[in-house]
N, C-alpha and C positions, 0 to 999 in steps of 0.2 A: 504494500500500500504506500503510495507516494504522497497522497494529499487527502485531507478530509475537510469538508466545508459544512458548516452548520449555520442556521439562522434562528433568531428568536424575536418574538414581538412581546417584550416585557413591559412596555410603557416607559415611564420615566425611570431611568436608572439612577437611583440615589447613590449607589456605590458601584461604579462601572467595573472596578476590579473584582468584586464579588460576583457580578454577572458573568464575567469572563471565566472565573474559576468554576462556577456552576456549569457552564457550557463545556469546559474542558473535562470536568469529572464525569459528566453525562456521556461524553464520547468514549472515555476510558471504560465506563461500565458497559456501554453498548458493544464496544469492540470485544471486551472480555466475554460477554454473553454469546456473541456470534462465534468467537474463535474457540472458547473453552467450555461453554455452557453445556452441562449434561448432569444427569442425576444417575448415580450408580446404585442399583438395588441388588443385594446379595442375600439370598435366603429370606426375602421379604423385608429386609431392613435397609433403609437408606444409609449409604456409607458416608456421605458428606454431612458434617455436623452443623456448620454455620459458616460465617465468613472466613474464619481462619483456614478452612480447608478448601476454599473456593479460589481457584487460580485467577489472577488479575493481570492485565497488561500493566507492566511497571514502567515508570519514568526512567529513562536511561537505558531501556532495553532495546530490542530490535524494532520497536514501534514507537520511537520517541521523536516526533517531528519537531522541527524548529517552530517556535511559537511566533506567529505573526498576527495575533488576534487584533481585530479592529472592531470598535463599536461605532455605530452610526445612528443618527437620529433621522427618522423619516419626516 
């Protein structure tokens, strides 16, 4: 993956940095679900316990794009 683009209509951004962070984290969560998301069941028991055993795309890993986030007002 070379580029990801996302857009949001959040109204007035009181803290634009927080808006950008929310957008970035939602992309990480979506990519993690798409790439790694699965539930393993062995003997009728789910093997994943919670977030500690859920693999996530990590910053600095193979999928760490340069950040060029921009906020614009319509």
